[in-house]
N, C-alpha and C positions, 0 to 999 in steps of 0.2 A: 443360588448356586446349585441347589439340589436338583434343578432341572437341566443343568449344563455340565456338571462335573460328576463323574462316576462316584457313587457313595463310598466305594472302597479306596478312592484317592482322597488325599487331604488337601483342602484349600480353605483359607481364611481370608475374608475381605473385611477390613476394619476401616470405617470412615471416622477418622479421628477429629477432624475439624471441619466446620462449615462456617464461613464468613460471608455475610451478605448485608448490604444496606447500611444506612447510618441513622435512620429515624424510624420509630414504630409506626408512624402514620404515612410513610412515603414508600411507594413501591420501589423495591431495589432494582438497580439497573445492572447488577452483576451478582454472581454467587461464586465463591471459590470453595471447593471441597477437596480436602486432602485425606489420604489414607494410606494403608499398607496392605499388600497382598503377601500371604505366606503359603508356600506349597512345598511338597516333598519331592517333586520331580520337574524336570525342564518342560516336558510336554504340557503338563497342567499349567505351568507358569505362562507358556505361550498362549494357551487357550484363554486364560484369565485376561491377559492383555487384550486379545481380540474381542472378547465378550464385553469388557468395560467400554471399549471404543464403540461397539455396536449399540450398547444401551444409551450412551451419551448421544450418539447420532440419532437414535430413535426418539428420545425425549425431545431433543432440539427440533427435529423434523415435525413432531406432533404439536409443538407449542410455538413454532416460529422463532425460536431462540438460536443463538450460535454457541457452539461449544468447542473448547480446545482441551485435548487430553495430552498431558505430559506424563508419560509412563517411564519412570526411571527404574531400571533394574538395580536391585540392591545386591546383597550377598547371595552366592549360589547355595544350594542345599549342602549342608555339612554331612559328609559321609565318612564315618570312621571305619578304617580297614579292620576286618574281624581278627586278623593275626595280631595287629597292634593292640586291639582291645584285650586279647587274651594275655598279652605281655603285661598290660597295665593291671589287669585283674590279679595276676600272679604276684607282681611286685607290690601292689597295694595290699594284698593279703599278708605278704611277708612283713611289710612295714607297719601296717595298722592292725592286723589281725583279720582273719577270714570273715568274721561276722560284721566287720566295719565297712566292707566294700559292697556297694550296691550297684549291680549292673542294670542300667535303665534300658529296658527292652523297647519301649515305645519311643518313636522319634519325638523330639521337641520342635516347636515351631518358631523358636527364637532365631534372630539373625545374628550371625557370627562371622567376623572377617577371617577367622582361622580356616574357614571353608575354602578360601582361595588357595591356601597352602596345600590342603588335602586334595585339591584337584591336580596338583603337580606331583606330589610324592605321597606314599602311603603313610598314614599316621592315625592318631586317635585323639579325640577330645575328651577331657574328663573334668568333672567338677570336684572341688575340694570341700565344699561345705564350709564356707568362710564366714558364716554368720556368728554373731555373738550370742550370749545367753538370751537376750531379748530378740528373738528371731523375727525379723521383718523381711519381706521379699527384697531382692537385690536392687530394684529401682525405687523402693520406698524411701522417702526422705529421712526416715529414722533408722535405715539399715546401718549397722555398725560393723565394718569389716575387721575381722580379727587377724591382724598382721602376722601373728605367730604361725598361722597356717601356711604361710609362704615357705617356712622351713621344711614342712612336710611335702609341699609341692616340689621344691627343689630336690629333695631326697627321692621322691617318686620319679622325677624326670631323669635324674642321674642314674638310678638303678635300672630304669626302663631302657635307657640308652646303652648301658653296659650289657644288659641282658640281650638286647637286639644285636649288638656288635659281636658278642660271644657266640650267639646262635648262627650269625652270618658267617663267622670264621669256621665254625664247626661244619657248616654245610658246604663250604668251599673245599674242605680237605677230603 
């Protein structure tokens, strides 16, 4: 990827599974490779799709194989509106205390369906920090979700909504 994507743009290609053959001593008649592509903008996403197709076609041409690429677009890039982020920072500071709110400056490469909403209306995504005392990453089998945090999440969303509506009414007058 370093030869095809500008180093200042982010792109991640992960080949997560490779399935091929049925016996160790028999040449496989197929191979299935599955993976994921993560980017931070649409143009890089398009370029990745084209490049993957070109690589598969090139390998197949050079080896006499046949290849099929099924590229399925997942979620779009999640973009949080800066004004909405400022509301969440203010509300979070009021509810949790200023030192408890962490503004994550760098983008994350996770996939999130909330991104579809944010393409339609301004909004912001926030993490609550819902891990238990024994902190494991969210997709780890021993992750233990602390359901009490949902109360804080609802309080944050309620206060952020009221703040937004109050500011909107003030701007209309």
